[in-house]
Structures are given as structure tokens and as C-alpha cells.
One Martini backbone bead per residue (centre of mass of N, CA, C, O) as a GRO file, in nm:
protein
  240
    1MET     BB    1  12.247  11.383  15.227
    2THR     BB    2  11.926  11.365  15.200
    3LYS     BB    3  11.697  11.138  15.123
    4THR     BB    4  11.470  11.155  14.844
    5ARG     BB    5  11.157  11.067  14.783
    6LEU     BB    6  10.957  10.920  14.517
    7SER     BB    7  10.621  11.002  14.479
    8VAL     BB    8  10.353  10.874  14.284
    9ASN     BB    9  10.086  11.022  14.137
   10VAL     BB   10   9.784  10.843  14.001
   11ASN     BB   11   9.539  11.024  13.919
   12LYS     BB   12   9.576  11.065  13.604
   13ILE     BB   13   9.527  10.770  13.533
   14ALA     BB   14   9.238  10.759  13.642
   15LEU     BB   15   9.124  10.983  13.464
   16LEU     BB   16   9.174  10.842  13.195
   17ARG     BB   17   9.007  10.593  13.252
   18ASN     BB   18   8.731  10.742  13.320
   19SER     BB   19   8.682  10.874  13.032
   20ARG     BB   20   8.599  10.553  12.920
   21GLY     BB   21   8.620  10.345  13.105
   22GLY     BB   22   8.712  10.078  13.250
   23SER     BB   23   9.087   9.963  13.242
   24LEU     BB   24   9.203  10.207  13.051
   25PRO     BB   25   9.434  10.229  13.217
   26ASN     BB   26   9.604  10.031  13.442
   27LEU     BB   27   9.651  10.116  13.762
   28VAL     BB   28   9.801   9.879  13.893
   29GLN     BB   29  10.018   9.843  13.676
   30PHE     BB   30  10.133  10.123  13.697
   31ALA     BB   31  10.227  10.101  13.991
   32LYS     BB   32  10.415   9.865  13.946
   33ASP     BB   33  10.597  10.014  13.741
   34VAL     BB   34  10.692  10.240  13.914
   35GLU     BB   35  10.852  10.053  14.105
   36ALA     BB   36  11.022   9.897  13.892
   37PHE     BB   37  11.150  10.195  13.794
   38GLY     BB   38  11.200  10.342  14.111
   39GLY     BB   39  10.977  10.409  14.270
   40GLU     BB   40  10.905  10.518  14.634
   41GLY     BB   41  10.589  10.568  14.574
   42ILE     BB   42  10.229  10.591  14.641
   43THR     BB   43   9.979  10.827  14.537
   44VAL     BB   44   9.657  10.935  14.669
   45HIS     BB   45   9.349  11.150  14.584
   46PRO     BB   46   9.056  11.123  14.706
   47ARG     BB   47   8.748  11.244  14.609
   48PRO     BB   48   8.416  11.283  14.651
   49ASP     BB   49   8.364  11.251  14.322
   50GLN     BB   50   8.566  11.044  14.192
   51ARG     BB   51   8.724  11.159  13.921
   52HIS     BB   52   8.955  10.948  13.979
   53ILE     BB   53   8.998  10.830  14.240
   54ARG     BB   54   8.857  10.556  14.378
   55TYR     BB   55   8.768  10.387  14.649
   56ASP     BB   56   8.813  10.098  14.498
   57ASP     BB   57   9.132  10.149  14.450
   58VAL     BB   58   9.280  10.125  14.725
   59ALA     BB   59   9.310   9.825  14.789
   60PRO     BB   60   9.478   9.730  14.533
   61LEU     BB   61   9.708   9.933  14.576
   62LYS     BB   62   9.796   9.854  14.859
   63ALA     BB   63   9.853   9.547  14.793
   64ILE     BB   64  10.104   9.622  14.574
   65THR     BB   65  10.262   9.793  14.762
   66THR     BB   66  10.628   9.802  14.847
   67THR     BB   67  10.682  10.077  14.962
   68GLU     BB   68  10.474  10.357  14.970
   69PHE     BB   69  10.162  10.462  15.112
   70ASN     BB   70   9.972  10.756  15.006
   71MET     BB   71   9.716  10.958  15.154
   72GLU     BB   72   9.502  11.212  15.032
   73GLY     BB   73   9.304  11.467  15.216
   74ASN     BB   74   8.995  11.566  15.357
   75PRO     BB   75   8.891  11.519  15.691
   76ARG     BB   76   8.598  11.651  15.671
   77HIS     BB   77   8.559  11.394  15.502
   78ARG     BB   78   8.457  11.109  15.640
   79PRO     BB   79   8.498  10.895  15.414
   80PHE     BB   80   8.802  10.938  15.404
   81MET     BB   81   8.872  10.850  15.690
   82ASP     BB   82   8.753  10.568  15.666
   83LEU     BB   83   8.940  10.478  15.438
   84VAL     BB   84   9.207  10.510  15.586
   85LEU     BB   85   9.141  10.325  15.834
   86ALA     BB   86   9.088  10.067  15.653
   87HIS     BB   87   9.404  10.088  15.500
   88THR     BB   88   9.658  10.189  15.635
   89PRO     BB   89   9.871  10.383  15.558
   90HIS     BB   90  10.179  10.510  15.602
   91GLN     BB   91  10.044  10.783  15.489
   92CYS     BB   92   9.880  11.098  15.579
   93THR     BB   93   9.762  11.373  15.388
   94LEU     BB   94   9.646  11.680  15.490
   95VAL     BB   95   9.390  11.857  15.301
   96PRO     BB   96   9.206  12.181  15.249
   97ASP     BB   97   9.019  12.110  15.018
   98ALA     BB   98   8.772  12.172  14.829
   99GLN     BB   99   8.533  11.997  14.669
  100SER     BB  100   8.563  12.198  14.398
  101ALA     BB  101   8.851  12.153  14.352
  102LEU     BB  102   9.081  12.094  14.112
  103THR     BB  103   9.318  12.170  14.315
  104SER     BB  104   9.552  12.222  14.525
  105ASP     BB  105   9.599  12.580  14.679
  106SER     BB  106   9.642  12.529  15.000
  107GLY     BB  107   9.702  12.551  15.327
  108TRP     BB  108   9.694  12.529  15.653
  109ASP     BB  109   9.540  12.665  15.938
  110THR     BB  110   9.689  12.563  16.234
  111ILE     BB  111   9.541  12.762  16.431
  112THR     BB  112   9.234  12.771  16.374
  113HIS     BB  113   9.246  12.425  16.339
  114ALA     BB  114   9.374  12.284  16.589
  115ASP     BB  115   9.161  12.100  16.722
  116PHE     BB  116   9.091  11.931  16.475
  117LEU     BB  117   9.378  11.832  16.405
  118LYS     BB  118   9.451  11.694  16.668
  119GLU     BB  119   9.222  11.484  16.662
  120THR     BB  120   9.291  11.361  16.384
  121ILE     BB  121   9.583  11.279  16.435
  122GLN     BB  122   9.527  11.088  16.672
  123GLU     BB  123   9.352  10.889  16.511
  124LEU     BB  124   9.577  10.806  16.309
  125GLN     BB  125   9.810  10.732  16.507
  126ALA     BB  126   9.648  10.499  16.647
  127ALA     BB  127   9.684  10.345  16.348
  128ASN     BB  128   9.985  10.385  16.252
  129ILE     BB  129   9.984  10.679  16.109
  130ARG     BB  130  10.139  10.898  15.929
  131VAL     BB  131  10.145  11.264  15.956
  132SER     BB  132  10.066  11.515  15.712
  133LEU     BB  133  10.083  11.869  15.651
  134PHE     BB  134   9.946  12.101  15.445
  135VAL     BB  135  10.162  12.386  15.375
  136ASN     BB  136  10.272  12.684  15.395
  137ALA     BB  137  10.566  12.894  15.383
  138GLU     BB  138  10.509  12.938  15.720
  139ALA     BB  139  10.601  12.951  16.038
  140LYS     BB  140  10.325  12.950  16.194
  141TYR     BB  141  10.221  12.682  16.052
  142ILE     BB  142  10.453  12.500  16.138
  143GLU     BB  143  10.423  12.540  16.441
  144GLY     BB  144  10.130  12.439  16.439
  145ALA     BB  145  10.194  12.150  16.348
  146LYS     BB  146  10.349  12.076  16.600
  147ASN     BB  147  10.122  12.141  16.813
  148VAL     BB  148   9.920  11.908  16.680
  149GLY     BB  149  10.126  11.643  16.605
  150ALA     BB  150  10.282  11.627  16.361
  151ASP     BB  151  10.528  11.460  16.168
  152ARG     BB  152  10.466  11.635  15.909
  153ILE     BB  153  10.526  11.830  15.621
  154GLU     BB  154  10.374  11.983  15.326
  155LEU     BB  155  10.492  12.177  15.089
  156TYR     BB  156  10.354  12.427  14.901
  157THR     BB  157  10.482  12.467  14.552
  158GLY     BB  158  10.326  12.659  14.361
  159PRO     BB  159  10.475  12.937  14.393
  160TYR     BB  160  10.752  12.838  14.312
  161ALA     BB  161  10.679  12.749  14.022
  162ALA     BB  162  10.567  13.029  13.925
  163GLU     BB  163  10.861  13.188  14.000
  164TYR     BB  164  11.115  13.040  13.888
  165LYS     BB  165  11.182  13.180  13.605
  166ALA     BB  166  11.223  13.470  13.715
  167ASP     BB  167  11.330  13.375  14.034
  168LYS     BB  168  11.462  13.120  14.201
  169HIS     BB  169  11.570  13.247  14.466
  170LYS     BB  170  11.308  13.387  14.547
  171ALA     BB  171  11.118  13.137  14.529
  172VAL     BB  172  11.287  12.962  14.762
  173ALA     BB  173  11.327  13.124  15.028
  174ALA     BB  174  11.077  13.041  15.202
  175TYR     BB  175  11.153  12.732  15.202
  176ALA     BB  176  11.423  12.746  15.344
  177GLU     BB  177  11.308  12.873  15.602
  178ALA     BB  178  11.095  12.658  15.662
  179ALA     BB  179  11.299  12.427  15.699
  180LYS     BB  180  11.438  12.541  15.947
  181VAL     BB  181  11.194  12.532  16.128
  182ALA     BB  182  11.133  12.229  16.103
  183ASN     BB  183  11.410  12.125  16.198
  184ASN     BB  184  11.395  12.261  16.483
  185LEU     BB  185  11.114  12.084  16.539
  186ASP     BB  186  11.127  11.793  16.421
  187LEU     BB  187  11.015  11.803  16.124
  188GLY     BB  188  10.913  11.666  15.858
  189ILE     BB  189  10.984  11.693  15.492
  190ASN     BB  190  10.765  11.776  15.241
  191ALA     BB  191  10.662  11.795  14.883
  192GLY     BB  192  10.410  11.972  14.666
  193HIS     BB  193  10.343  12.108  14.353
  194ASP     BB  194  10.466  12.163  14.039
  195LEU     BB  195  10.681  11.971  14.016
  196ASN     BB  196  10.978  11.934  13.800
  197LEU     BB  197  11.243  11.901  13.584
  198ASP     BB  198  11.325  12.208  13.621
  199ASN     BB  199  11.272  12.264  13.963
  200LEU     BB  200  11.368  12.026  14.153
  201ALA     BB  201  11.677  12.039  14.205
  202PHE     BB  202  11.683  12.321  14.338
  203PHE     BB  203  11.499  12.257  14.570
  204LYS     BB  204  11.668  12.033  14.694
  205GLN     BB  205  11.926  12.214  14.743
  206GLN     BB  206  11.760  12.444  14.931
  207VAL     BB  207  11.615  12.204  15.103
  208PRO     BB  208  11.662  12.080  15.397
  209ASN     BB  209  11.561  11.763  15.461
  210LEU     BB  210  11.421  11.624  15.220
  211LEU     BB  211  11.211  11.336  15.212
  212GLU     BB  212  10.958  11.419  15.007
  213VAL     BB  213  10.798  11.374  14.688
  214SER     BB  214  10.494  11.464  14.511
  215ILE     BB  215  10.426  11.336  14.176
  216GLY     BB  216  10.213  11.366  13.874
  217HIS     BB  217  10.137  11.551  13.633
  218ALA     BB  218  10.426  11.598  13.516
  219LEU     BB  219  10.514  11.301  13.496
  220VAL     BB  220  10.293  11.206  13.301
  221ALA     BB  221  10.355  11.408  13.078
  222ASP     BB  222  10.651  11.315  13.032
  223ALA     BB  223  10.581  11.012  12.961
  224LEU     BB  224  10.470  11.073  12.674
  225TYR     BB  225  10.775  11.125  12.569
  226PHE     BB  226  10.985  10.927  12.755
  227GLY     BB  227  10.860  10.744  12.933
  228LEU     BB  228  10.832  10.600  13.235
  229GLN     BB  229  11.116  10.498  13.302
  230ASN     BB  230  11.274  10.750  13.220
  231THR     BB  231  11.123  10.954  13.394
  232ILE     BB  232  11.188  10.842  13.672
  233GLN     BB  233  11.496  10.868  13.638
  234MET     BB  234  11.496  11.176  13.601
  235TYR     BB  235  11.378  11.243  13.879
  236LEU     BB  236  11.588  11.099  14.053
  237ALA     BB  237  11.830  11.271  13.951
  238ARG     BB  238  11.715  11.539  14.088
  239LEU     BB  239  11.752  11.393  14.397
  240VAL     BB  240  12.077  11.370  14.442
   0.00000   0.00000   0.00000
């Protein structure tokens, strides 16, 4: 079975820090601890208003990351692209969220935006950055991701999480089919959004060749109860 990496999104820690100013909690130390406790990647999603991750957080986080550094964001915001190219993360996940969005809530229309995505992907790949496209679990958009040259897709799992308790088999069906399409196209598969301790293991079991999940909000919330080290181990156990 494919090994699935756990990348921890540290946006919520930055948000907590920013709510009071100063450096508590310390974002860099938190990222170090994530890796020390078994986390297999650090993810950041700087937004134009810098309401959580600030642009000046990226350099110190990249400097201490020993596993994999993943930057997410909307490439239509040129300062984000400049930031990525200046710090060359291992992976850049392109997300089409609006500037005013509270959180990412939909994937790319890889057909309508094909020309823009192809040009953007080529720019990132020329800097030796692996590119993942945030997409809904629909075959046409996954095929579109392949056509524009993406290395991976990240399946938007918000709908899966919302439907999981009512009927987990129905909730995951589209994702299992999407994974088949991606595997046939030799596209790597990542996933993220609202994955948690309840729904993660089943998703992993049903989606073949899942390479990476990016989890932030739920993991940080669980850490308030279980502690960070225990929480990371609990998430890793769901990915076995």
C-alpha cells in the first residue's frame, strides 16, 4: 500500500499568534516540534491580507523544515508567485480561492483556465518546484490537470467530510473514481480540507495511491485536547 505523508498546515498557529501580536505561540518552534513528533511536511497558505501566515514567516519556516515544505495559494496574486519563486518550496499547491475567502472551498476549472495554468506551472517547474493543482473530484478537471502539465492534484475533500457521517461509502465514491482517473494518467494524488481523526482512515483505505494529506484546522483543534505529539501520532496511525 502507498505510503501517505502527513503534512501539517500551520496557518492556525499563525492566526493565534497574530491575534495578540508578538511571537506566542512561536511558529518556527511549532513547526520544529511537528517534525520532531513525526510530521512529514509543513504546509503554509499565505493569503494577500496575511491574516495568518505572513510573507516574512516563509523564509524562517523554509530554513528549519527538514521534511517537505509545501506552499499553497492563488497564483493570480503575483506577490504570492514571487514569494514562492524566491523560496523554492518542494511543492507548490495552486488554489483558486478568492481574496475574500475564509477558506478554500472549490477546485480549479482546469479547462477554462488551461492557458493560465499551463504558463504558471511551467514557470514553477522551471524553478524545480513540484506543482499540485487543487481540484474537485471530477474526471474532466483531473484530465485537465494532466493536460496543463501538473505533477499532482490535490483533491478538495470538503464535500466528503460534510457527507461522511450520513453515508461514508456514498461520500467517498467520487474520490475513489477520481483516484482511478489520476492513477491512469500518472498524476500524483494529494488530498486536503476538513480531513480529521474520524474520516481520514476510511478515505485513505478507499483512495488508491494517496501520496499526501495536508491537515491543519482539525489537527490543531485536536492538539488542544490530546497534545501535539499524541495528536500527530494519532493522525499517522490513520494513514497506515
